TORDOFI-192780 format. One line per 5 residues: number of its first residue (from 1); for each residue x, y, z of C-alpha. Coordinates in nm, 4 decimals. Example, Ala and Ser with C-alpha at 12.3 -4.5 7.8 and 13.67 -1.06 7.14 Angstrom:
<pts>
1) 1.2300,-0.4500,0.7800 | 1.3670,-0.1060,0.7140
</pts>
This chain:
<pts>
1) -0.4451,2.4114,0.1341 | -0.1812,2.6715,0.0960 | -0.0640,2.7663,-0.2582 | 0.2044,2.5409,-0.3780 | 0.4460,2.5858,-0.6784
6) 0.3517,2.4186,-1.0085 | 0.5434,2.0828,-1.0418 | 0.5151,1.7814,-1.2641 | 0.5213,1.5425,-0.9580 | 0.4130,1.6177,-0.6102
11) 0.6013,1.3184,-0.4792 | 0.8886,1.1359,-0.6485 | 1.0757,0.8153,-0.5410 | 1.3508,0.7244,-0.7717 | 1.5480,0.3848,-0.7179
16) 1.4899,0.3601,-0.3597 | 1.7014,0.0838,-0.1941 | 1.7416,-0.0259,0.1708 | 1.9803,-0.2779,0.3030 | 2.0171,-0.3854,0.6659
21) 2.3025,-0.5716,0.8309 | 2.2338,-0.8396,1.0810 | 2.4378,-0.8923,1.3978 | 2.6314,-1.1660,1.1994 | 2.7196,-0.8966,0.9411
26) 2.4932,-1.0418,0.6633 | 2.3171,-0.8082,0.4235 | 1.9340,-0.8182,0.4287 | 1.7502,-0.6416,0.1434 | 1.4153,-0.4698,0.2559
31) 1.3750,-0.2574,-0.0587 | 1.5556,-0.3451,-0.3834 | 1.4584,-0.0867,-0.6427 | 1.1479,0.1199,-0.6076 | 1.0523,0.4023,-0.8323
36) 0.7127,0.5916,-0.8725 | 0.5780,0.9447,-0.9126 | 0.2515,1.1001,-0.7901 | 0.1082,1.3707,-0.9947 | -0.0198,1.6857,-0.8144
41) -0.3755,1.6817,-0.6953 | -0.4231,1.2934,-0.7158 | -0.4771,1.0079,-0.4789 | -0.2040,0.7403,-0.5310 | -0.2207,0.4034,-0.3677
46) 0.0839,0.2180,-0.2400 | 0.0044,-0.1541,-0.2097 | 0.1748,-0.4853,-0.1338 | 0.1617,-0.7785,0.0916 | 0.3193,-0.7799,0.4311
51) 0.7093,-0.7620,0.3879 | 0.6767,-0.6078,0.0468 | 0.8615,-0.2888,0.1469 | 0.5808,-0.0424,0.1616 | 0.6492,0.0898,0.5164
56) 1.0237,0.1130,0.4619 | 0.9674,0.2988,0.1426 | 0.7498,0.5476,0.3215 | 1.0004,0.5806,0.6071 | 1.2725,0.6626,0.3647
61) 1.0608,0.9234,0.1982 | 0.9729,1.0750,0.5351 | 1.3417,1.0630,0.6663 | 1.2659,0.8097,0.9360 | 1.4971,0.5618,0.7809
66) 1.8218,0.6263,0.6182 | 1.8134,0.4933,0.2605 | 2.1013,0.2787,0.1220 | 2.0345,0.4608,-0.2226 | 1.7795,0.6578,-0.4178
71) 1.6330,1.0116,-0.4460 | 1.3210,1.1311,-0.2825 | 1.1431,1.4717,-0.3634 | 0.8411,1.6523,-0.2149 | 0.6895,1.9095,-0.4475
76) 1.0169,1.9161,-0.6506 | 1.2486,1.9654,-0.3494 | 1.4903,1.7186,-0.2012 | 1.2837,1.5346,0.0727 | 1.5649,1.5577,0.3195
81) 1.6430,1.9253,0.2537 | 1.5662,2.1713,0.5426 | 1.2033,2.2687,0.5545 | 1.0830,2.0289,0.2843 | 0.8722,1.8311,0.5193
86) 0.6748,2.1308,0.6449 | 0.4774,2.0964,0.3126 | 0.3729,1.7327,0.4004 | 0.1383,1.5802,0.6493 | 0.1718,1.2304,0.7806
91) -0.0419,0.9800,0.9513 | 0.1473,0.6648,1.0699 | -0.0190,0.3219,1.0741 | -0.0477,0.3158,1.4509 | -0.0235,0.6725,1.6022
96) 0.0490,0.7024,1.9717 | -0.0797,0.9981,2.1894 | -0.0347,1.0740,2.5450 | -0.3634,0.9690,2.7109 | -0.3388,1.2406,2.9733
101) -0.3547,1.5254,2.7160 | -0.6778,1.6411,2.5635 | -0.7297,1.6529,2.1918 | -0.6726,2.0290,2.1738 | -0.3596,2.0068,2.3915
106) -0.2312,1.7285,2.1595 | -0.2909,1.9447,1.8575 | -0.1179,2.2306,2.0187 | 0.1863,2.0242,2.1129 | 0.2194,1.8762,1.7554
111) 0.1517,2.2139,1.5957 | 0.4228,2.3783,1.7948 | 0.6733,2.0948,1.7338 | 0.6106,2.1592,1.3624 | 0.6971,2.5228,1.3862
116) 0.3482,2.6711,1.3964 | 0.2635,2.9480,1.6396 | 0.0195,2.8731,1.9207 | -0.2318,3.1183,1.7953 | -0.2114,2.9566,1.4551
121) -0.2825,2.6146,1.5897 | -0.5669,2.7275,1.8065 | -0.7427,2.8866,1.5289 | -0.7561,2.5806,1.3287 | -0.8423,2.3264,1.6059
126) -1.2205,2.3624,1.5651 | -1.2208,2.3273,1.1836 | -0.9996,2.0270,1.1758 | -1.1807,1.8475,1.4515 | -1.5114,1.9079,1.2645
131) -1.3598,1.7814,0.9462 | -1.2677,1.4397,1.1019 | -1.5871,1.4000,1.2870 | -1.4822,1.5013,1.6310 | -1.6686,1.8125,1.6841
136) -1.7023,1.9155,2.0613 | -1.4255,1.6543,2.1549 | -1.1305,1.9003,2.1686 | -1.1451,1.9123,2.5575 | -1.1901,1.5419,2.6018
141) -0.8896,1.3432,2.7493 | -0.7538,1.1008,2.4992 | -0.7774,0.8247,2.7644 | -1.1484,0.8460,2.6823 | -1.0901,0.8072,2.3076
146) -1.1679,0.4883,2.1227 | -0.9219,0.3625,1.8683 | -1.1277,0.4885,1.5862 | -1.1405,0.8399,1.7553 | -0.7674,0.8328,1.7943
151) -0.7355,0.7489,1.4283 | -0.9502,1.0449,1.3362 | -0.7311,1.2658,1.5615 | -0.4231,1.1499,1.3706 | -0.5816,1.2607,1.0452
156) -0.6599,1.6012,1.2084 | -0.2937,1.6265,1.3127 | -0.1853,1.5360,0.9520 | -0.3832,1.8380,0.8259 | -0.2163,2.0872,1.0609
161) -0.0438,2.3600,0.8576 | -0.2604,2.2785,0.5444 | 0.0003,2.0769,0.3707 | 0.0079,2.0263,0.0031 | 0.0891,1.6602,0.0372
166) -0.0500,1.3908,0.2684 | 0.0982,1.0510,0.3375 | -0.1687,0.8378,0.5058 | -0.0643,0.4836,0.6289 | -0.3735,0.2788,0.6889
171) -0.6078,0.5860,0.7584 | -0.9183,0.3631,0.8092 | -0.7534,0.1270,1.0615 | -0.9811,0.0810,1.3674 | -1.2834,0.2643,1.2044
176) -1.6303,0.1304,1.1729 | -1.7892,0.1344,0.8187 | -1.9303,0.4839,0.8757 | -1.5888,0.6117,0.9800 | -1.4253,0.4415,0.6750
181) -1.6692,0.6202,0.4597 | -1.6134,0.9462,0.6143 | -1.2386,0.9074,0.5609 | -1.2940,0.8154,0.1885 | -1.5133,1.1309,0.1534
186) -1.2457,1.3490,0.3252 | -0.9812,1.2208,0.0915 | -1.1920,1.2916,-0.2067 | -1.2683,1.6413,-0.0762 | -0.9073,1.7142,-0.0119
191) -0.8202,1.5953,-0.3708 | -1.0842,1.8301,-0.5152 | -0.9059,2.1162,-0.3326 | -0.5685,2.0156,-0.4929 | -0.4169,1.8261,-0.2101
196) -0.1996,1.5270,-0.3199 | -0.2340,1.2070,-0.1126 | -0.0192,0.9028,-0.1019 | -0.2323,0.6146,0.0532 | -0.0938,0.2952,0.1840
201) -0.3799,0.0626,0.2685 | -0.4675,-0.3153,0.2984 | -0.8280,-0.2282,0.2179 | -0.8202,-0.2824,-0.1453 | -1.1930,-0.1800,-0.1832
206) -1.1011,0.1624,-0.0376 | -0.8044,0.1998,-0.2753 | -1.0196,0.1187,-0.5680 | -1.2762,0.3661,-0.4668 | -1.0649,0.6686,-0.4261
211) -0.7279,0.6178,-0.6057 | -0.6396,0.7563,-0.9417 | -0.3198,0.5498,-0.9741 | -0.1416,0.2720,-0.7821 | 0.1921,0.1256,-0.7298
216) 0.2090,-0.2396,-0.6215 | 0.5225,-0.3593,-0.4503 | 0.6309,-0.7219,-0.3898 | 0.9591,-0.8409,-0.2446 | 1.1030,-0.4984,-0.2287
221) 1.0445,-0.4037,-0.5986 | 0.7562,-0.2560,-0.8186 | 0.5478,-0.5381,-0.9400 | 0.2931,-0.3079,-1.1393 | 0.1963,0.0608,-1.1548
226) -0.0421,0.2780,-1.3506 | -0.3785,0.4409,-1.3578 | -0.6185,0.2113,-1.1816 | -0.8551,0.1902,-1.4922 | -0.5685,0.0842,-1.7135
231) -0.4841,-0.1928,-1.4721 | -0.8297,-0.3162,-1.4072 | -1.0058,-0.2919,-1.7292 | -1.0229,-0.6173,-1.9218 | -0.9106,-0.5520,-2.2794
236) -1.1664,-0.6370,-2.5347 | -1.4621,-0.7163,-2.3052 | -1.7582,-0.5160,-2.2100 | -1.9828,-0.5617,-1.8958 | -2.3635,-0.5608,-1.9412
241) -2.6328,-0.5246,-1.6762 | -2.9892,-0.5884,-1.7884 | -3.3360,-0.6763,-1.6424 | -3.5993,-0.8890,-1.8157 | -3.8793,-1.1458,-1.7732
246) -3.8033,-1.5038,-1.7995 | -3.5511,-1.7436,-1.6663 | -3.3017,-1.7132,-1.9526 | -3.1389,-1.4631,-2.1851 | -3.2651,-1.4427,-2.5417
251) -3.0992,-1.7239,-2.7483 | -2.9228,-1.4765,-2.9790 | -2.7742,-1.3103,-2.6678 | -2.6933,-1.6262,-2.4733 | -2.4651,-1.7551,-2.7498
256) -2.2388,-1.4410,-2.7255 | -2.2016,-1.3828,-2.3511 | -1.9801,-1.5336,-2.0707 | -1.9449,-1.4867,-1.6895 | -2.3296,-1.4715,-1.6473
261) -2.4470,-1.3751,-1.3042 | -2.8059,-1.3315,-1.1871 | -2.9078,-1.1462,-0.8732 | -3.2517,-1.0320,-0.7846 | -3.3672,-1.0171,-1.1386
266) -3.0553,-0.8332,-1.2534 | -2.8454,-1.0138,-1.5164 | -2.4797,-0.9394,-1.5338 | -2.2579,-1.0729,-1.8149 | -1.9634,-1.0059,-2.0295
271) -1.9545,-0.9749,-2.4026 | -1.6812,-0.9104,-2.6593 | -1.6563,-0.5437,-2.7651 | -1.7327,-0.6431,-3.1190 | -2.0663,-0.7995,-3.0211
276) -2.1978,-0.5254,-2.7964 | -2.4165,-0.3577,-3.0625 | -2.5727,-0.7047,-3.1495 | -2.6453,-0.7804,-2.7846 | -2.7895,-0.4410,-2.7073
281) -3.0293,-0.4577,-3.0105 | -3.1416,-0.8192,-2.9323 | -3.2106,-0.7216,-2.5715 | -3.4113,-0.4199,-2.6830 | -3.6149,-0.6216,-2.9314
286) -3.6842,-0.8720,-2.6618 | -3.8256,-0.6184,-2.4245 | -3.5368,-0.6263,-2.1809 | -3.4398,-0.3050,-1.9927 | -3.0751,-0.2200,-2.0309
291) -2.9305,-0.0909,-1.7000 | -2.5621,-0.0299,-1.7932 | -2.2924,-0.0933,-2.0458 | -1.9329,-0.0314,-1.9460 | -1.5760,-0.1654,-1.9939
296) -1.5421,-0.4984,-1.8121 | -1.3404,-0.4340,-1.4949 | -1.1862,-0.7003,-1.2596 | -1.1709,-0.6175,-0.8880 | -0.8549,-0.4823,-0.7373
301) -0.8590,-0.7823,-0.5052 | -0.8501,-1.0284,-0.8047 | -0.5884,-0.8299,-0.9945 | -0.3625,-0.8047,-0.6853 | -0.3849,-1.1786,-0.5982
306) -0.3188,-1.2865,-0.9786 | -0.0217,-1.0442,-0.9853 | 0.1321,-1.1807,-0.6754 | 0.0668,-1.5412,-0.7825 | 0.2600,-1.4717,-1.0951
311) 0.5627,-1.3075,-0.9377 | 0.8651,-1.5313,-0.9416 | 1.0014,-1.6548,-0.6115 | 1.2801,-1.4512,-0.4642 | 1.4492,-1.4800,-0.1145
316) 1.3699,-1.1604,0.0864 | 1.3953,-1.0914,0.4610
</pts>
C-alpha cells in the first residue's frame, strides 16, 4: 500500500440521503439519513437487510449515484473531487468481465482505464494474481473461469494501484468455504498493512470474524453502529467453558448458571460477573478442567435479528 496522509477517518459519510422520483412524480426515499466514519487501518462492516439502503449508500460514496444530500470523503478529501477515487479500490457485488479477454488482458485494461501505465500494471499482475489464489491463470480466457474465480479476479482488480481504501461488496459471493477463508485471510493481511476496508456482506459470520466495527442500516437509516465487541458483549454476563466427569455440574455451580449447553463432554454456560470467582473455585475443587472464561457474547446473527425485530415499521420503497 502506498503511503497515505494521516487522517482521523479513512472514509466519512455524513447525512447521506437519496430520493427518487417515480414516473408519476412521487418521491421514493431509498436512503433517509446515513452517517458513519471508518478509522484508518480497520475493517468496517456495512450491514442491513435487502432494501435497507446499503448499495445505494455505497454508490453515492463511489459517485455512481448522485446523492440528494450529504457529504462523502475518502482519506479526508471530498469523494467527488478530481483524483479522489484513485486512492480507492472497489469490488462490486456482481462484477462483469468480457469472457473473450484473458485475466492479464483484463487487468491491463482496467489498470489503463484507472490511469496506470501499461508497464506499471504488468509488473503487478503476477503478485496480485498470487494474492487472490489465481497463480498461473493470467493467460486463461475468462470464459473458462468459474464464478468463484471471477470473484477472485475482481478482488485482484480492486488491488490495482495499491489503494489505501478498499470497498468490497459481497467479496465472498460464489466462493466455496476454502475461498471464503482465503478472502478473510486476505482482508486481515491487508488490514495489518494499513489498508482500510469497508465491507458490505450478508455473511454475518464473515463480518463477525474480521470486522472491527459495524454500521447496521434498516429502512434507509442507521439502526446501530459501534465496535463489534461493544455491540455483541452481554453486559454483566460471563461465558464459561469447562470439562468434568459426571452428568451434572457441581450443585454449588448449577445454582448460579444459566444457558447450559453440553457438547462432547464440554460444558458451556453463562454466569453473572459477580459469581465468576465462586464458580471457578467450585469447579477447581470438584476436579473440573476450566477451558475458558470470557465475556458472554451473542452472535451477530442473533443481534442483527433482534435489532430488526425491534425497529418500528416505516414505509420505504
